[in-house]
C-alpha positions in Angstrom: -20.5 -31.2 0.6 -16.7 -31.4 0.4 -16.6 -28.3 -1.4 -19.0 -26.6 0.6 -17.0 -27.6 3.8 -13.9 -25.8 1.8 -15.5 -22.8 0.5 -17.6 -22.1 3.8 -14.6 -20.6 5.7 -13.5 -18.3 2.6 -17.1 -16.9 1.9 -18.4 -16.9 5.6 -19.5 -13.2 5.9 -18.7 -10.9 8.9 -21.5 -11.4 11.7 -24.0 -8.7 11.5 -24.1 -6.2 14.4 -28.0 -5.9 15.6 -27.5 -3.3 18.4 -30.0 -1.0 20.1 -28.9 2.6 19.6 -26.6 4.1 22.5 -26.7 7.2 24.3 -23.3 7.8 25.6 -20.0 7.6 24.1 -18.8 4.4 26.2 -21.6 2.5 25.2 -21.0 3.4 21.4 -17.5 2.5 21.8 -18.6 -1.0 23.7 -20.9 -1.9 20.9 -18.0 -1.1 18.4 -15.6 -3.2 20.6 -18.2 -6.0 20.9 -18.4 -6.1 16.9 -14.7 -6.2 16.6 -14.2 -8.8 19.3 -15.9 -11.1 16.6 -13.0 -10.7 14.0 -11.5 -14.4 15.1 -14.7 -15.7 13.8 -13.7 -15.0 10.3 -10.4 -13.7 10.4 -8.1 -16.8 9.4 -4.7 -15.3 9.6 -4.4 -15.4 13.4 -2.1 -17.7 15.1 -3.3 -19.1 18.4 -1.2 -16.9 20.6 -2.1 -13.8 18.2 -5.9 -14.5 18.4 -5.4 -14.8 22.4 -3.5 -11.7 22.5 -6.0 -9.8 20.4 -9.0 -11.0 22.6 -6.7 -9.7 25.6 -6.4 -6.2 23.7 -10.1 -5.9 23.1 -10.9 -6.7 27.1 -8.2 -4.1 28.0 -9.8 -1.5 25.8 -13.4 -2.6 26.9 -12.1 -0.9 30.3 -11.2 2.2 28.8 -14.2 2.6 26.8 -15.6 5.7 28.3 -12.2 7.6 27.6 -12.0 7.0 23.9 -12.8 9.3 21.0 -13.0 8.2 17.6 -9.3 8.7 17.1 -8.2 7.1 20.0 -10.7 4.1 19.5 -9.4 3.6 15.9 -5.6 3.7 16.8 -6.3 1.0 19.8 -8.2 -1.0 17.3 -5.4 -0.9 14.7 -2.9 -2.1 17.4 -5.5 -5.0 18.3 -6.1 -5.7 14.6 -2.5 -5.7 13.7 -1.7 -8.8 16.2 -2.6 -11.1 13.1 0.6 -9.7 11.6 -0.7 -10.0 8.2 -0.4 -6.9 5.5 -4.2 -7.4 4.3 -5.8 -7.4 8.1 -5.6 -4.2 9.3 -7.9 -0.9 10.0 -8.1 1.1 7.0 -8.3 4.8 6.4 -5.9 5.7 8.9 -4.5 8.8 7.5 -4.7 12.8 7.8 -7.6 14.5 5.9 -10.0 11.4 5.8 -11.8 11.4 8.6 -9.1 12.8 10.9 -7.5 16.3 10.8 -4.3 17.0 9.0 -1.9 19.8 8.9 -1.4 21.2 5.6 1.6 19.3 4.2 2.6 15.7 2.7 5.2 13.7 3.3 7.1 11.4 0.9 9.9 8.8 1.7 13.3 8.4 -0.4 16.3 6.7 -0.1 17.4 9.5 2.1 14.7 10.0 4.5 11.2 11.7 4.7 10.6 15.0 3.0 7.9 17.7 2.5 6.7 17.1 -1.2 3.6 19.2 -1.0 2.2 22.2 1.0 -0.3 24.8 1.1 0.7 28.1 -0.4 1.4 29.9 3.1 3.9 27.0 3.9 5.8 26.7 0.5 9.1 27.6 2.3 9.0 24.1 3.8 8.9 22.5 0.2 11.8 20.3 -0.2 12.4 20.2 3.6 13.6 16.9 5.2 11.5 16.1 8.5 14.0 15.2 11.0 11.2 14.6 13.8 7.7 15.6 15.1 6.7 16.6 18.4 10.2 16.0 20.1 10.8 12.3 18.5 13.2 11.6 15.7 12.0 10.1 12.4 13.2 6.8 13.1 11.8 6.6 16.5 8.2 7.6 15.2 8.4 4.6 12.6 9.2 2.4 15.5 6.7 3.6 17.7 3.9 3.6 15.0 5.0 -0.1 13.7 2.4 -2.0 16.1 -0.4 -0.2 14.1 -0.1 -1.9 11.2 0.0 -5.6 10.5 2.4 -7.3 8.4 6.1 -6.9 7.2 8.0 -3.8 8.7 7.9 -1.7 5.4 4.3 -1.9 5.0 4.0 0.0 8.3 6.9 2.3 7.2 5.0 2.8 4.1 2.0 4.2 6.0 3.8 6.5 8.5 3.3 9.7 6.5 -0.6 9.3 7.0 -0.1 9.5 10.6 2.6 12.1 11.0 0.4 14.5 9.1 -2.5 14.2 11.6 -1.8 15.6 15.1 -5.1 13.9 16.0 -4.0 10.2 15.2 -0.6 11.1 16.9 -2.3 12.4 19.7 -4.4 8.8 20.0 -1.0 7.1 20.0 0.7 9.1 22.6 3.1 10.6 20.0 1.5 14.4 20.4 0.6 16.6 23.5 -2.1 17.9 21.6 -4.6 16.8 18.8 -4.7 20.4 17.3 -1.3 20.8 15.7 2.3 19.5 15.7 5.8 20.5 16.0 8.0 19.6 13.0 11.9 19.7 13.1 12.7 20.3 9.2 16.0 20.8 7.6 14.8 23.6 4.9 16.0 22.8 1.4 18.0 26.2 1.6 19.9 25.1 4.4 19.5 25.5 8.2 17.2 23.4 10.4 14.3 24.7 12.9 10.9 24.1 14.5 7.7 24.8 13.0 4.6 24.7 14.6 1.9 23.6 12.3 -1.8 23.7 13.1 -4.3 21.0 11.8 -7.0 21.7 9.5 -10.4 19.8 9.9 -10.8 16.4 7.6 -11.6 17.6 3.9 -12.8 14.2 3.3 -15.1 11.3 5.1 -13.8 8.4 6.4 -12.1 5.9 4.1 -12.7 2.2 4.0 -9.5 1.5 1.9 -6.0 1.5 2.1 -4.8 5.1 1.4 -1.1 4.7 -0.1 1.2 7.9 0.3 3.0 7.5 -2.8 -0.1 8.7 -4.5 1.2 12.2 -3.5 4.5 12.0 -5.4 2.9 13.4 -8.9 1.6 16.9 -8.6 -1.3 15.6 -10.6 -4.4 16.0 -9.1 -3.1 18.2 -6.2 -5.8 20.5 -4.2 -6.2 23.9 -5.6 -4.0 26.6 -3.8 -1.2 23.9 -3.0 2.3 23.9 -4.0 4.3 20.8 -5.1 8.2 20.2 -5.4 7.6 18.9 -8.8 5.8 21.9 -10.2 7.4 23.0 -13.5 9.6 20.0 -13.6 9.2 17.6 -16.5 7.8 14.4 -15.1 9.5 11.1 -15.1 7.2 8.6 -17.2 6.1 6.7 -14.1 4.7 10.1 -12.3 2.9 11.4 -15.9 -0.3 9.4 -15.6 -1.2 8.0 -11.9 -5.0 8.3 -12.7 -4.6 5.7 -15.4 -5.2 2.2 -14.1 -3.1 1.0 -17.2 -1.5 2.3 -20.2 1.9 1.6 -22.2 4.5 3.0 -24.6 7.3 2.2 -26.7 10.6 4.1 -25.3 12.5 2.2 -28.1 11.6 0.2 -31.1 12.3 -3.3 -29.0 11.2 -2.2 -25.8 7.7 -2.0 -24.2 7.1 -0.2 -21.1 3.6 -1.0 -19.5 2.5 0.6 -16.1 -0.3 -1.1 -14.2 -1.4 1.0 -11.4 -4.7 -1.2 -10.2 -5.5 -4.4 -11.3 -9.1 -3.3 -11.9 -10.9 -2.4 -15.4 -11.2 1.4 -16.3 -12.6 3.1 -19.2 -14.2 1.4 -22.4 -11.5 -1.4 -22.4 -11.2 -3.5 -19.5 -7.8 -4.3 -18.1 -7.6 -8.0 -19.5 -8.9 -6.9 -22.9 -6.7 -4.0 -22.9 -3.7 -6.0 -22.3 -4.7 -8.5 -24.7 -5.0 -6.1 -27.3 -1.4 -4.5 -26.4 0.0 -8.0 -26.6 -1.8 -8.9 -30.1 0.3 -5.5 -31.3 3.5 -6.5 -29.8 3.7 -9.9 -31.4 3.6 -7.9 -34.6 6.6 -5.4 -33.5 10.6 -6.1 -33.1 9.9 -6.1 -29.1 13.1 -7.8 -27.4 12.6 -6.4 -23.8 9.7 -5.5 -21.5 9.1 -3.2 -18.3 6.2 -3.6 -16.3 5.7 -1.0 -13.5 3.7 -2.0 -10.5 5.3 0.5 -8.2 2.0 2.4 -7.8 0.0 -1.0 -7.8 -2.2 -1.7 -4.8 -3.9 -4.8 -6.1 -7.2 -5.6 -7.4 -8.5 -8.8 -9.1 -5.4 -10.7 -10.4 -7.3 -13.0 -12.5 -7.1 -10.2 -14.8 -3.7 -10.4 -15.5 -3.3 -14.1 -15.9 -3.6 -14.3 -19.7 -1.0 -11.3 -20.0 1.6 -12.6 -17.3 1.8 -15.7 -19.5 1.7 -14.3 -22.7 4.3 -11.3 -22.4 7.0 -13.7 -21.4 6.1 -16.0 -24.4 6.3 -13.2 -26.9 10.0 -12.0 -25.6 12.8 -13.9 -27.3 15.1 -16.0 -25.2 17.5 -13.4 -25.1 15.4 -10.4 -24.1 14.5 -9.4 -20.5 11.5 -8.9 -18.6 12.1 -6.1 -15.7 9.7 -5.9 -13.1 9.7 -2.6 -11.3 8.2 -2.9 -7.4 7.8 -0.8 -4.3 6.4 -1.1 -0.9 2.9 0.4 -2.8 3.1 -2.9 -4.7 0.4 -5.0 -2.8 -2.3 -7.8 -3.2 -3.0 -8.7 -6.8 0.3 -6.8 -7.7 2.3 -9.2 -5.9 0.4 -11.8 -7.7 1.0 -10.2 -11.1 4.8 -10.1 -10.3 4.9 -13.6 -9.3 3.2 -15.0 -12.4 5.4 -12.3 -14.5 8.8 -13.8 -12.8 7.5 -17.6 -13.1 6.7 -17.7 -16.7 9.8 -15.7 -17.7 12.2 -17.5 -15.9 15.9 -16.4 -15.6 14.7 -13.4 -17.9 12.6 -11.8 -15.3 14.4 -9.0 -13.3 12.7 -7.5 -10.5 13.9 -4.0 -9.6 13.1 -1.3 -7.0 12.1 -1.8 -3.6 10.6 -4.9 -1.6 7.0 -5.2 -2.0 4.4 -4.1 0.9 3.5 -7.6 1.8 5.1 -11.1 2.2 5.1 -13.6 -0.7 3.0 -15.9 1.6 -0.1 -13.9 2.9 -3.7 -14.0 3.8 -6.1 -12.1 1.5 -9.4 -12.2 0.2 -12.2 -11.6 3.1 -13.8 -8.2 3.1 -14.3 -5.2 5.0 -16.4 -4.4 8.2 -17.3 -1.3 9.8 -17.7 -0.7 13.2 -21.2 0.3 13.8 -21.1 3.7 15.6 -17.7 4.9 14.4 -17.6 3.6 11.2 -13.9 2.7 11.5 -13.2 0.2 8.8 -11.5 -3.2 9.6 -10.0 -5.7 6.7 -10.2 -9.5 7.4 -9.1 -12.2 5.5 -10.3 -15.7 4.6 -7.9 -17.6 2.0 -4.2 -18.2 2.1 -1.8 -17.3 -1.0 1.4 -18.8 -1.5 3.3 -17.2 -4.5 6.9 -18.4 -3.3 6.1 -22.1 -3.1 2.2 -22.3 -4.9 -0.5 -24.1 -2.9 -0.3 -27.8 -2.4 -3.2 -30.2 -1.7 -2.7 -30.6 1.8 -3.5 -26.7 2.0 -6.9 -27.2 0.3 -8.7 -26.2 3.1 -7.0 -23.0 3.6 -5.5 -22.0 0.1 -7.5 -19.5 -2.3 -9.0 -22.2 -4.9 -8.3 -20.1 -7.8 -4.7 -20.2 -6.9 -4.8 -24.3 -8.0 -5.8 -23.1 -11.4 -3.5 -19.6 -11.5 -1.1 -20.1 -8.6 2.5 -20.5 -9.4 5.9 -21.1 -7.4 7.8 -18.0 -8.3 10.5 -18.5 -5.6 12.1 -15.6 -3.9 10.2 -12.3 -4.7 12.5 -10.0 -3.3 14.4 -7.5 -6.0 17.2 -8.5 -7.5 18.5 -4.9 -7.7 17.3 -2.8 -4.3 17.0 1.0 -5.3 15.2 3.8 -4.6 15.1 7.4 -5.7 17.1 9.8 -3.4 15.3 13.1 -2.9 17.6 15.1 -5.3 16.9 12.5 -8.0 13.2 13.0 -7.6 13.1 16.7 -7.2 15.2 16.7 -10.7 12.5 14.6 -12.3 14.9 11.5 -12.5 13.8 8.0 -12.0 17.0 6.0 -11.2 14.6 2.6 -10.7 14.0 2.7 -14.7 17.7 4.3 -15.5 19.1 1.0 -13.6 16.6 -1.2 -16.0 17.3 0.8 -19.0 21.2 0.5 -17.7 21.0 -3.2 -17.9 19.6 -3.4 -21.0 22.2 -1.6 -22.7 24.8 -3.5 -21.0 23.3 -6.8 -22.1 23.0 -5.7 -25.7 26.2 -3.9 -25.8 24.8 -0.4 -26.4 
């Protein structure tokens, strides 16, 4: 009975929607809002103030139910759900081309701003251009305006901004575009000079998504659509962009150095992640490996129990004088944060986090699941169990902490990068990786190379 009391809030499913068929857009929206109103029954990250604000926001939306198209409902729901202020608690799939229209360009963040990294062939002259603003608003203003639509830390909201900017439909719903059919981009072209470019939107190429969509996936030219151009076409790709489709892989850049990239904490192919990493470490044990680099920059999470043995064994295999570099970005999320925390904990002073701040706080709510609003099929992620990878879970938190964290959890301390560094656009376009270069520089310095 005590275990059932502890587990029930974590395993409690979202209430089912048993609704009659609605005949008008207003009634369909009201049904969706009635379903969304039940979020606090399962969502455990809400504070009392956040819960009250959420209920008030839903009530205000119900008064406007007849005015909202699907994009309008999605953006309004996103602002309401984001009041939980938890990175895992958000409306999912808010991205151009996934159930919403999109202009035929793709954007990427760099240390020096937002740049066009891919286009259809017709707009190839825009490749490498810096986006200064959209629809009369500066890029900085747009980041601020879209911040309330994404729960969690500010850098997570910024990470997703390119998804919104490529969809005039989403921008119009957010009050950031005069029309849902196209947008005006202010772009400083790679060849010099700046100007306004009107770009019409294409209909969505894919159906609605019920997962987080990470813009960093566009950084590699591999897998791009037929007929599109990419900034890195013809460029020798840096290591971290060579295998974005692989959940995990490794190499030895030097005889004494292991590099392993884990892009998703999920099984793939004939060897599951845990077995793959175990076999890799068996091989490492027979080699003169002194240092390791674990690249989690594209890792949005999965099942962290698949990396628990790896995160303990890898530090054990490195000598006391060795280094373990953990490469992170705002795309490093959920189970990737757990993996980074365990690596840092077991490596101790030998661990060095390099890159950008991860996409969620070190103390966050996770687990739970996804519910679809019954008519619009808008996906909402809710959370039911607490994670504390900074201090670890205490017995006083037994009713809130994810129970597996009492087996695998650690108190890793500060998970911010020891060295904060991001690629400039010029470095990226030249095929350079300053994050990896920093790790290699530190290794050379520590070993007198």
